[in-house]
C-alpha positions as CSV (number, residue, x, y, z in Angstrom):
1,M,4.2,21.3,17.3
2,I,3.9,18.7,14.9
3,D,2.4,15.4,16.3
4,T,5.5,12.5,15.8
5,W,2.8,10.1,14.6
6,L,1.5,12.4,11.8
7,F,5.0,13.9,11.0
8,A,5.5,9.8,10.4
9,E,1.9,9.5,8.4
10,L,3.3,12.5,5.8
11,C,6.4,11.1,5.0
12,L,4.9,7.6,4.4
13,M,2.8,9.2,2.2
14,F,5.1,11.1,0.2
15,L,7.0,7.6,-0.1
16,S,4.0,5.9,-1.0
17,I,3.6,8.7,-3.9
18,C,7.0,8.3,-5.1
19,A,6.4,4.3,-5.3
20,I,3.2,4.8,-7.5
21,L,5.0,7.6,-9.7
22,R,8.2,5.0,-10.2
23,A,5.6,1.8,-11.1
24,I,3.7,3.7,-13.7
25,P,6.2,3.8,-16.4
26,G,7.6,-0.1,-14.9
27,P,8.7,-2.0,-17.9
28,T,6.6,-5.1,-17.8
29,P,3.2,-5.3,-16.2
30,E,4.4,-7.6,-13.2
31,D,7.0,-4.9,-12.2
32,Q,4.1,-2.6,-12.7
33,L,2.0,-5.0,-10.1
34,I,5.3,-5.2,-7.1
35,G,4.6,-1.1,-7.7
36,A,1.2,-1.0,-6.9
37,T,1.9,-3.6,-4.3
38,T,4.6,-1.6,-2.3
39,A,2.5,2.0,-2.5
40,I,0.0,0.6,-1.0
41,T,1.7,-1.5,1.3
42,I,3.5,1.9,2.4
43,A,0.0,3.6,2.6
44,A,-1.2,1.1,5.1
45,G,2.1,1.9,7.6
46,A,0.5,6.3,7.0
47,A,-2.8,4.8,7.7
48,L,-1.6,3.1,10.8
49,A,0.0,6.2,11.9
50,L,-2.3,8.2,11.3
51,S,-5.0,5.7,13.5
52,I,-2.9,6.1,15.8
53,S,-2.2,10.0,15.3
54,W,-5.9,10.6,15.7
55,G,-6.8,7.9,17.9
56,N,-9.9,6.4,15.6
57,L,-9.5,2.8,14.7
58,F,-11.6,3.2,11.3
59,V,-9.0,4.4,9.2
60,L,-7.0,1.5,10.7
61,D,-9.6,-1.2,9.4
62,V,-10.0,0.2,6.7
63,S,-6.3,0.5,5.8
64,I,-6.2,-3.2,6.3
65,I,-9.1,-4.3,4.6
66,L,-7.4,-2.7,1.7
67,T,-4.1,-4.7,2.2
68,L,-5.8,-7.6,2.1
69,L,-7.4,-6.8,-0.5
70,C,-4.1,-6.2,-2.9
71,Y,-2.2,-9.0,-1.5
72,A,-5.2,-11.3,-2.4
73,G,-4.9,-9.7,-6.4
74,T,-1.0,-9.9,-6.5
75,I,-1.4,-13.7,-5.6
76,A,-4.5,-14.1,-7.7
77,Y,-2.8,-12.6,-10.4
78,A,0.4,-14.2,-10.3
79,R,-1.1,-17.6,-10.7
80,S,-2.9,-16.8,-13.4
81,W,0.1,-15.3,-15.3
82,K,1.8,-18.7,-14.1
83,G,-1.1,-20.8,-15.4
84,D,-1.9,-22.6,-11.8
85,T,-5.4,-23.0,-11.1
86,P,-6.4,-23.2,-7.4
């Protein structure tokens, strides 16, 4: 019998791949950035489910760091696009 958390991880990874495939042909770079950020957020949820399924916290730590870097990059890009400097 398949583990419930593993099934949730597979579903979330499928959604993340769909988000990436939708973000690639985006009309503007800003739309592509939002699509990539959405995909990384969904993938972090998948990593959370995988971490629970495996009982390993290392996967969770890596996904948290990846998500924080993604959001920091999004904010940096938005500020440079707007013209603000920190």
